[in-house]
N, C-alpha and C positions, 0 to 999 in steps of 0.2 A: 571288607578290606580287599585290596587288589592282589592278584597273583604275582608270581615272580616276573613273568613276562611284562605284565602291565607296569609293575614297579620299575623295571629296567627302562621301559620306554619313557616313563615319567621323569626318571633321573636324567635321561638324555635330553629331554625337552627343557627341563627346569634348570639344570646346571651345566648343560653341554656335555659333560662326561662325569662318571662316578669318580669322586675323589678317593684315591686309595690311601687309607690310613695305615701307616706302618709304625710299629712300636708305639701304639697309642692306647688301646682300649682298656687297659688297666682293669683286670678282674674278669675279662671275657676269655673263655677257653672252652675246649670241647667238654670239659667236666669242671665242676665248681672248684675254685682254688681259694685258699685262705686269704682273706684281706689283711693288709698290713696296717690299716687305719685303726688307730686306737679309739677315735671318737669323731663325731661330726654329724651334721644334719643338712638337708637340702630342701630348698623351697622353690617350687616351679609354678608360677602363676599362669593363668590363661592369658594368651597373647596372640597378636597377629605376626605373621612372618613377613615383616616389612622389607627387609633387605636380604632375605635368605638365611637369617640368623635368629636364634632365640636367646633369651637371657635367663640364667639360672642363678639364684642366690644360694650361698652355702654359709654355714656358721659353725662355731665350736669345732673346727677342724684341727686334728693333730695327728701326726704320723710318728710311729716309733723309730723310724729310720730317717726322719727329716725330709721325706719326699714331698713334692708339690701336690696340690689338689688337682684332681682331674674330674671333669664332668662329662658323662656320656649320656646320650639321649637315644632311646629306642622306641619302636612302635610294635604293635602286635599284628601278625599276619598269620591267619589260620592256626592260632595257638602258639606260634613261635615268636620269639623276640628278635626283631631285626634292628641292627645298628643303623641309626639315621645320621648321627654325627657325634663328634667327640672334641673336647677342648682341654688341653693341658694348660692350666692357668700359669704355670711356672712360678707359682707363689706358694710359700709355706705359711702365709698368714692364716689366722684362725677363721677369718670370714672374708667374704668378697662376692663379686659377681662375675660369673663366667659367661662369655659370649660364644655360643656353640653354632657353628655353621652346619646347617642341615644339608648334608651331601646326598642323602637318599630321600627323595620326596615321596616314596611309595605310600607312606602313611599320612600324607598331607592332602587335604586338611583332616584333622582328627586328633584323637587322644595320643599323647606321647608321654613317656616316662623318663625322668632325669635320675641318674645314679651318681653317687659320690664315691670316688676311689682315690688312692694315691698313686703317684707315677711309678712306683716300684713294681707294680703288677701290670705289665704291658704285653699281652699276647700279640701274635702276628695275625690281625684280622682287618677286614676292610668294611667300609660302609656298604650296606646292603646284605652283609652276611647274617645268617641265622646263628645266634650265639646264646650262651648261657649267661645269666646275670647273677652276680654275687655282690652287688654293691652294699656298702655299709648302711646307706640310707637312700630311700627313693621317694619321689613325689610325682604325681601325674598332673597334666594340664592339657587343655584343648588348644591346639595351634591352628589358627584360621588365617584366611587371607584378609587383608585390610579392605574396608568397604570402598575406599576411594584409591585410585591409582596415585602413585607418587613418582616423580621424575627419577629415572634410573632403575625402576622396578618393572619387571616383566609380568608381575602377577595381575590378573584381570579378574575382578569379581563380578557378580551379577549386576547388570545395569551400567557397567563401566564402558568407556569409549576406547576403541582401537583405531589405528590409522593405516592408511594405505602405505605399504612399504615396510611394515614391521615384520621381523622374521623370527623372533624367539618368544612370542607371546605365550603365556601359560594361563589358560582359563581355569579358575578355581571355583568349584561349586561349594555346596554345603558339605557337611560331614558325610552324608549318605551318597552325594554325587561324586565327591573326590575331584580328581583332575578330569576336565572335559576336553576331549580332542576337538580340533577345528572342524573336522568332518561331521561331528554330531550337531553342529549349528548350521542352519540353512536359512536362506532369505525368506522374509515374510511376505513380500509383495514386489511389484514392479519387475524389472529385468532380472532381479536376483531371486525371484520367487521360487522356492524349492531347491535352489542351488546351494550346495554345501560351501561353507567358508573355506578358502584355500590356506594351506600352510606351506611356506610362509605366505603372509598376506601380500598379494601382488600390488604393484604400484598403481594398477588400473582396476583394482577390485571394485565391483559395484558397491556404491555407498548405500547405507541404510541399515535397517535392523535385521539381525540374525538371531534365531533362538532355537531351543530344542524342539519346538513344534513346527518350525518353518511356517508355511502358509496356513496351517491349521489354527483354530482358536487357541488362545492362551500362549504362554511362552515356555511351558514345561518346567518352569522354575529357574530358568537361566536365559538371559538375553544380553547381547552386546550390540553396539552401533559402530559401524565403520564410517569414518568421515575422511575427507581429503585434508591432508596437512597443509597449512598455509601460514606464511609469514606476512602479516598484514601491514606492518610498518618496519622499515629497515632504513635507518638514516643516521647521519652524523649531525649533532646539534651543538649549538653554542650553550654556554652555561645557563642562558635565559630560557632554553627550551625550544628555540626556533631552529629549524633545519638550515644548514649552510652548505653551499657547494663550492665556495671559494673563501679562503681565509688568509690573512696576513700574519706576520710574526707576533703582533700584539695579542692575538686571541688564540694562537695555535696551541698554547699550553693548556688551555681550559676547555677542551672539547669533550664530548661524550658520544659513545656509540649507543644508540637507542633502538629498541626492537619491541614489537608486539607480535605474538604468534599464538596459534590455537592448540598446539600439541605439547605444551609445557608440562602437563600431567604425565606424559610418557617419557620425555627426555628434554634436556636443556638445549640451548642454542649455542653452537660453536661459532666463535668470531675469529676471522683471519684477516690480517691487514697486510697488504702487499704494497711495496714501493713502486715508483715508476718503471723499474726494470722487471717487476714481477717477483722480486724476492720477498720471502715471508719475513716480516719484521714485527710480528704480533707481540712477542715477548718484550721487544724494545719500546713499544709505544703504548701498549695498554697498561693502565695503572691498577688493574685488578685481574681477576680470573678471566680466562678467555672462553669460559663456558658460562652463559647466562642462565639463571634460574628465575622463575617468576618472583617479582617483588624486589629484586636486587637493585642497588643504586638509587634508593629512595623512591622507587617507582611503586605503583600499586596495580592490582589486578593482573591481567595477562601481559604484563610489560616488565622490562628490566633494562638496565643501562650499566655501562662501565666507562671509566674515564679514558680519554685518548689524548696523548701529548705528542704533537708533531713539531714542537718548537725547535728541536735540534736536528730536524730532517732537512734534506735539500728541497729546493723548489721543484714542483712537478705535480703530477696527478696521482693520487693514492686511491687504492681500491679496498673497500671493506666488504668481506664476503660473509654472509649469514647462512647457516645450514644447521640441521639437526646434529647433535653431537654423537649420535650412535647409529641408528639404522635409517632414520628419516633424513636422508641426504640426497634424494633423487633430484634430477635436474629441474623438475617441475616445482620444487620447493625452494631451491637455492635463490637467494636474492643478493644483488651487488649494489654498492653505493660508491660513487666516486666523489672525491673532494680535491680541489686544486689548492696547493699551498704556494703562496707567492713569497718572494724574498723580501718584499717591502709592501707597505700599504699604498698601492698605486691607484690614485683617484682618476676617474674619467666622468664626463658629463655628456648627456645627450638629451634631445627634445623629442617628444612623441610625434611631432609633425615638423617637417622642414619649412613649410610655408603655411601661414595662418592668416585669416582675415582680421584686420584691425578691429579691436573690440572683443574678440573671442579669447577664451582661456586656452592655454596649452600647458601640458605637464612636462616636467623635466625629471631626469633620473641621474643621481650621482652613484657611481658603482666603484667597487674596489676598496671600500673602506672596511673598518672593523666595528663590530657591534658596539654601540654606545658612544662612538666618537662624534664630535661636533665639527662642522666645516662651514665655510663662508662661501655663498654664491652671490654674484653681483651683476649689475647692468649699468654701464657708464651713462652719465647724464647726456652725452652727445647723441644717444639713441632715443632720448625722450621726445615726445611730440611738442610742438611749439605751444608755449603758454601753460605748460604743466606746472602746477604749484607744488611746493614741498610736500603738502598733505597728499596730493594725488600721487606724487612719486613714491611716497611711503607705501602706497597700495599696489604698486606694480607687482611685487611678489605677494602672493596670497598666503595667508597663515593657515595652511591645510596640510593634511597627511603627516609627513615627518618633519615639518617645519616647526621650529620652536620659537622663532622671533623674526619679524620683518620690520623694515624701516627705511629711512633715507639718511645717508651720511652727507653732511654739508661741510666737512673739514677740508683739508688740502685737496683730497680727491673727492669729487662729488659723485655719488652713485646710489642706486637703490640696492638693497641687500636682503638676503634671507639667511638665517642660521639654521642648518638642517642637522638632524641627528641620525646617524647611521643605524639602521635596523637590520641586523645580520651583516650583510656586506653592501647594502644599497640604501638609498634614501630617495623619497619621491616628494616633489613640490609642484607648484603651479604658478604660471605667470598670467597676469591680466594685461592684454596688449592694447587696451583702449588708450593708454597714456604713452604708448610708444609711437615713434614716427614710422611712416611707411618706408620700406627698404630693409636692409639687413641690420639686425640688432645682435650684439655679441654677448653671450651669457658665459661667465667665467666662474670657475670653482677654485678656491684657495685652501691651503692646508691650515689657514688661520681658524681659530675657534670663535673669534668675536670680530665685530666690525672695527676697523681702525681708521684714524684720521687719514693716513696715507697707506695705499696698497703697495706691498713689497712684491715685485715681480718674481723674486726668488721663491715665493710661496705659491705662485701660480701653478696649479696642477694640470688644468685642461680647460678648453673653451670650445663653444659651438656657436655657429651662426644661425639665427632665426629670421626668416624672411616674413615681413609684415606687409600685407596687401590691403587695399581699400575694400570695404564691405559691399554687399549687395542687399537689395530689398525685395522681399517676396510677400505675397498675400496667399496663404494656403486655404483660408476659409473666411467669408463665404464665396463660393464660386458655383458655377453650373446652374443650380435651381434654387429658388427661394419661394416659400409659401407665405403669402401675406398674413401677418399677425403671428407667425411662428418665431420661436426663439432659436438663435444660432450662436455659435462661438465665432468670434472674430480673432484670428490668429495668423501669425506668419513670422518672418525673420527680418531683422534690421541690423545688419552687422556694423553699421557705422552711425547709427542714430540713437538719440536718447528718447525721442518721442516721434510718433507717426500720426497721420490723419487719414481717415477713410473718406473717399469721395465717390459719387456716382455721376455718370455722363448720360444725358438724354439727347440734347441737341448740340449746341456749340461749345458749352462750357461744362467743366467738372464742378459739381455742387456738393457741399459739405454734407456728410452723413454723420449726425451726432450719435455717439455710442453710449447708450444709457445716460443721456444728458451731458456727456463729456465731449469736448471738442478734440482733445488730444488723447492718445493712447500711450502709456509708458512702455518703454522697452526694458526688459529685465537684463540682468548682468550676463546672462547666457545668450544675449542677442536675439531673444525671442520676445514676442508680445502676444498677449491673449486677454480677451475680455469674454467672459462666459455669459450665456443667456441674454443675448442682445436681440431685441425686436427691431429689425431694420426699418419697418414701416411706421414705427412710432418715433417721433422726435420733431424738433423745431427746425432742423436743417432742411435746405432745399433738396438735398439728396434723399432725405427721409420721405418727402412727398413723392419723389420719383418712384421709389420702391414700394409705395402703397397702392400702385395700380399695376394691373397685368401688363406684361410686355417684355421686351428683350432689351437689356441695357448693358453698359460697361461699368465696372466697379474696380477700384484700385486704391493703393496706399501710396503716400509720399512722405518724405522726411518733413516733420513739422517745421523745422527751421527753414527749409526751402519753401514750404507753403507760405510762411509769414512774409517771405521776401517777394513772392510773385503773385499773391492773391489779389484779385480785383476789388474785393471788398472784404471786410472783416466780420467777425461775429458769426451769427447763424446764417448770414447771407454770403459767406465766403465762397468765392468762385475762382477757378483757375482756367485760363484758356488752354486749348489743346497743345499749342506749340510750347508754352511754358511748362506744361505738364511733362511733355516728352523730353525737353532739354534738361529737366531736373530729375530724370530717372524715375518718374512715377510709374508704378506697375499698372497693368490693365488685364482684366479678364471679363468674359461674357457671362451675364447672369440672367436667367429666365425667371420672371416673377409670375406666379400663378396663385389662384384662389384655392383654398383648401376644401376637402370633402369631409364626410362623416360616415363612419360605420359603427355598428354596435352589436354586441351579443349579450343576451340576458341568460343568467344561470338558472332558468327554470328546469325542473326535472320532470320529463314526460308531460310537459304542458301544465305542471302544477307547482304550487309553492306551499310547503307545510308551515303552518303558523308557528310551530315550535322552533323553527330555524331562525326567525327574526330578521336575518340578513340574507342578501343575495349577492353573488358575484356579477359585476357588469364590466365589460371591457370593450375596447374598440379603438378607433383612430379618429382624431379631430385635429388635423393639421392646421396650424395657424392659430390655435386657440390655447388659452391658459387654463380654462375651466369649461366644463359642460354641466348642464343641469340634468339630473336623473329624477324623474317624477313617476310615482306609482299612484294609480287611481282605482278605487274600488267601486263596485256597482251602486253603493249607497252614497257616493260622493265623497268618501273619505280619501285623503291624499297623504303621501309621505314623500318629501322632497329632500334631495341631497345634492350638494355641489361636489363634483369630482374633478381633481386637478389633472391636467394633461402634461405628460412628460415632454422633455425637449425633442424627443424623436417623433412627437405627434401622436403617441399612444397613451391610452389610459387603461388602468386595470385596478379596480377596487373590489376587494373581496367582501367587504362588510358594509354594503349599501343597505340601509334600513328599509324593511318592508313591513309596515304596521297597518294592515288592512283587515277589515272584517271578512269572514268567509264568503266565497261566491266568486262571480266573474270579475276579473280585474285586467288592467292594462299597464304596460310600462313604456316610458318614453325617455329618449336621450335627445336633448336639444342643445344645439350650438349656434353661436352667432356667426354671421357671415363676414365678408370682407369689411363692411362698414362698421363693424364692432358695436352695433346697437341692436336692441331687441325690436323686431318687427319694423314698423315705420317710425320708431322713435317716440311714439305717443302711447304710454302705458299708464293705466289708472294709478293714481297715487304716486307716480314717479315724477322726479323733477330733473331739470337740466336738459341740454340738447341731446345728450347721449344716454340711452338707458342701458345700464350695465347688467351683466349676468346675474349678480346678486339681487337686483331688483326684480328680475323675472322669478327667482326663487321665492321671494316674498309674495309676489302676486299670486303664484300658484298655491302657496300655503294658505293664503287668506281665503281662497275659494272654498275651503272645507267648512268655513263658518257661515256660508251663505245658503245652507239647506238645499243644495243642488244635487241632482242625480249624477251618477258617474258619467253618463253621456253628455250632460250639460257642462260638467267640468271640462271634459275633453274638447267640446266645441269651443269653449272660451279660450283654452290654451292655444288651440290651432288658429283661432281668429286673430290673436295678438302676436303670433310668431310667423309660421310658414305661410299663412294665408293673408297676412297684412299687406297693405299697399306697398309696392316697391321694396319688399323685403328680400333679403338673401339668407335668412335663417334656414337652418337644416334640422330635420327631426327624423329619428328612427323609432318605430313603435313595435310592440308585440302584445299579444293577449295571452292570458293564462287563468287558472282557477286557484283561489286561495282555499285551502282545505286542511284538515288535520293530518298529522304524520301517519304514514302507512308503511308497513312492511309485509310482504307476502312471500311464501315459499311456493314456487310454481312447479318445479320439476325436480325429481330425484332419479338418478340412473347410474349404472356402473360406468367408469371411465372407459371410453372406447366403444360404448354401446348407447349413444345418445337416444333418448326417447322422451316424449312428453308425459306429463303426469308423474305420479309417485310410483316408482318401480322397485322391486326387491333387488338387493345387492348381495352377492355371495361374500362370505367371510374371507378376508384377505384382499378383496378388491378395493380399489379407490372409489369412494362414493363422491359423485358430483352433485352439488345442490345449487340449483338456479332459482333466483328470486327477483323481486322488483321492489322499489321504494320510491318515495317522492321527496326524500330528505337530501339536503345538500351534502356532498361528500367531503367538503373542506372542514366541516365542523362535526361530523358524525362518523361513527363506525357501527357495524352490525356484527354481533357476536352470535355464532351458531353453536348451540350445545346439543350433544347427543345424550338423552336422558334414558336411564334404564327404567324398569318397572317400579323402582323405588324413588323415582324422580331424582336420582343422583346423576350428575354429569360424569360421563365416562370418556368422552372425547369432546374437543371443541376446536373451533377455528374462527377467524374474524376477517373482515374485509372493510377497508376504508377508501376504496377507489371504485367509482363507477361513472359512467358517462351521463349525458343529459337525458338519455332514455330511461335511466333509473335501473337498468338491468345489472345484476351482480351475480357472481359465481364463486363458490367455495368448494374445496375438496376435503374429504375426511378419509384418513387411513383406517380401514376396518380390521387390520391384522390382529388387533388385541380385543376385538369384539366377539363375543359368543353369538351363536345363532339365536334368533328370537325377535321379539317386537321391541322397537325403540321409538321414542318421541324426539323429533327434531324441533328445536325451539330457536327461533331467530329473535333477537332482542336488540333494539337500537337505543334503549334507555328511555325512549318516549312511547314506544309501541312494540308489540310482539306479535308473532304468528307461529303456529306449530302445526305439525303433521306427523302421522305415524308412518314408520317404515319398517320393513322386514329384512333382517339379516339372515340369509339362508345358507345352507351348506353348499348347495349347488343351485344355480339359477337356470331356468328354462331358456334355451336359445331359440333362434328363429325356426330351426327344424324340428322343435319339439323334444329334442334330447336334452339330458341334463349335463352331457359332457361337452356340448358345443360342437360336435362333428356331424356334418350332413352325411346321408347315405351315399355310397358310391354307385356308379353305374354297374350293377352287380350280376353275379351268377344267378341263373334262374333255378338252380337246384336240379335241373334235369340231368339224366344220365347220358344223354346223347352228346354232352360236351359242348353244346352250342347255347349261347344266351338267347333268351327270348327277345322278341321285339320290344321296343321301348314303350311300355304302357299297355300292352295286350295282356289281360289277366287270364285268358283262356276260358273264362266262364261263358256260359251259353246265353247270358243276358246281354252280351254286347258291351258291358261296362268294363272300363279299364280298372285294374287293381290300384290300390293305394301306392303312393310313391315310396317304395322301399320298405314298407311296414312289414317286418318279418314275424310279427306275432310273438316274439320271444319275450320272456319276462325279465331279461337281463338289461333292458334299456338300450341295447346297441341297435344302430340303424341297419336296416336290411339293404341288400343290393338294389341297384336301380331297377325297380319294377319286378323284383323277385316274387313270383306268384306261387311258388311251391309246386307248380304243375310240371308234368314230364313232357309237355309239348314244346318246351324251349322258348315260350313267349315271356318277355319281361312284363312286369307291372309298370305303373307310372313312375316318373322320374323324381326320386328324391324325398319321399315322405319319411319322416323319422319313425323309428320303432316305437311301439307303445310300451306300457308298463305291465304287460301280462296278457293283453288281448290276443286271441288266436285268429283274429280276422285279418288275413293278409291278402285278400283277393282270391283265395282258393278254398272256399268253404268245404269242410269235411275231409280235406287232405292232410291236416295236421297230424291226426292219429296215425294215419298210414305211414307218414314219414317217420314218426317216432318208432313204430313197430319195426320198420326196415332197419333203423339205426340199432335197435336192441339186438336183432338177429345178427347183424354184422359184428357187433361187439362180442357176442357169445362165440361166434366162429373164430374170431381173432384170439380170444382167451384160450380156446381149445388148442389152437395151433401153437400158441406159446408153450402150453403144458407139454405138448409132444416134442 
């Protein structure tokens, strides 16, 4: 238990000041006093001190003088009973429950004792006093802190969260820890590492974890986390749950203040409402408590709400202030929300753009309404384009967004209309301008909720003018460059057309380019047109023929209606002369037509292909082609052929190209057709028609396998029919490789940072680097490396599934958990394995021969003249230099730079490591003399110390 000083401090922290109990304690005195209770018993259950109080049940209570029941609670401190709190129930009932405020927290948490008295025996004692106890009946219980924080409680248990700005937090440990002071908790890492938690917690305290062990391992049995308090949502909402910034009288009575915040376990959220003058009108307008707690107002989780009624308030801007209701009310936390109250529901209308091109869509917004209201928006028929039908007029307003109905009214007043529903205070709709005349069109909003035969001007709330202009025509693609045979997207804008046509200009006239067999291209409702995957050089139009040959030409689009009116001929032969093209606003752009090329990369690994892989990755470019042929040929004449599709950007990338060949030398080939779109010279065995397609080439190569040819003969026949045929423009990329079995090998093992070839020992605790090679494809394989002990049990493992075309891979193994000794490294791909032995040593030998990794310094020669010898002169008569720093000692330390042990001051050679016990240091016979001199010096020093 704590001493008196600690207890007084705990009281000050936990309750702010000791509660002085006067005329209370009933039965507490300097010496025992006779109790006036005739009968009664008390029950004190184990419980948590949630709000600074405990509850004690009593029963069978009776007092001979009619006094009320009194419950006192004490705790033991150094053998003394200390008054923690007392409660006079004020009741003479025989049973009940007393709520006792614990005014002295010196025994908290821990065991407390409840005593039953009557109110007739009340000495003059205070909480915290040491007293004698003479209660009629007693019971003990453990009083602990709750596991979780609750709003309004300053008790913080192990693992709870505290917030910046809190100033009366009490950290409550277990029974043996008691009250834990802020300074006992220190930061575990980061800027707070080792820094004690401050009391009170500053508003800028470093966030993160604080515990009894600080940066050391473990938390010492108690930790807490400091976080920044934050109000994440603070707004006024309509009953529907949508936030609102302006409201009229129709909805002002049914608002709610909604909030989400992260510190609700510490305290609630205080709500203040101020009118336009800044006066506090909270009590007048809130329909519930002005302090929110989690879950209030039918909300869930970290949210709460309370009703807000502004119906009886004046028009103006109102401010709602959100802040913690106790200590967490610093400026960084406080949030404000403003809402404008209008005296009436004032509607206004506006358009997203003042001027739009005919045929485009434009949004409009109605503002100032009340959530759920319906309003009428109209455009008079005088603003319609000529010849617009009733059906077209009904489509002027689009049925999108907040629009519930659209149509055309043909009554006394003829107009297009939309019925919009206000969402919050606004509603959004859209207008299709293709049926409006060019010029200004007036858009009106009425307070009416439905369309009527005649419009009442008294119901007109607002209007806005919309300028409608004629549209333009653009061709965005294709332009600049085109590769013959390639697919492109044809797209652009046509603001005033329903259809467009594509033309190309070579000499005098523009000639039709058919687009995927179509003469006309439809324009979408958003005034754009697009046709994907178009081969411009293919088609029956004259313009298609133009774009099938290399050169520089003009390309453009024109309104299809205009083309019909000015074309010189119709159908596939449609042509337009340049003057008519220009006068009808046809577009033009320069396009350069070129033939495509071919590139290819084969996914062989180190010039090999493993039969276990079955497939290979092949990629490259083949601009202007839809497909290429990939053919693999083995040395025995076996073939494997695959057609690979080419993407629109002219690239191909196929990961699973079949390679089914016998082992031995092999070749791979990627073949594409040229500009003419036919194989070779157009004459391929067993092929029919004027044009030989790519699929017929695939069949031709496949059939070669059945003709008992060698690999070289197969390759000769492929080449003769494609790239070496007469007048051919076919293209081919080839490679050679070997087909073999899967292989994995472990090539090098060394410590990280000490790269070396071969298998090298690694010191325990170092990172082991393992390098190897394989011929397997990385896309479909992985290599698992196991470290096996002498029992063939795996003690560490790693895996790799990425390596380049050279087949080289690298893995690392952490040896921290490995004991010294011999291990087997086994690499397993699932198809093949390889293994090697490796030694884990306590210390590994470094370049200088030492086990500690330090080279010898340029050292003292051991001479008594104070001068180092020359670098490398060993002083011996044989003319040979001494070893580089070998000091001959058995301690494994390096000698100085050329220390030869002689008294002539000459150094030995530069930098040889010390040995493991050898006495050969470049000065034969001098080792014993040096040792004798050292012994004599030690004896003299000992004698001197004794004196």
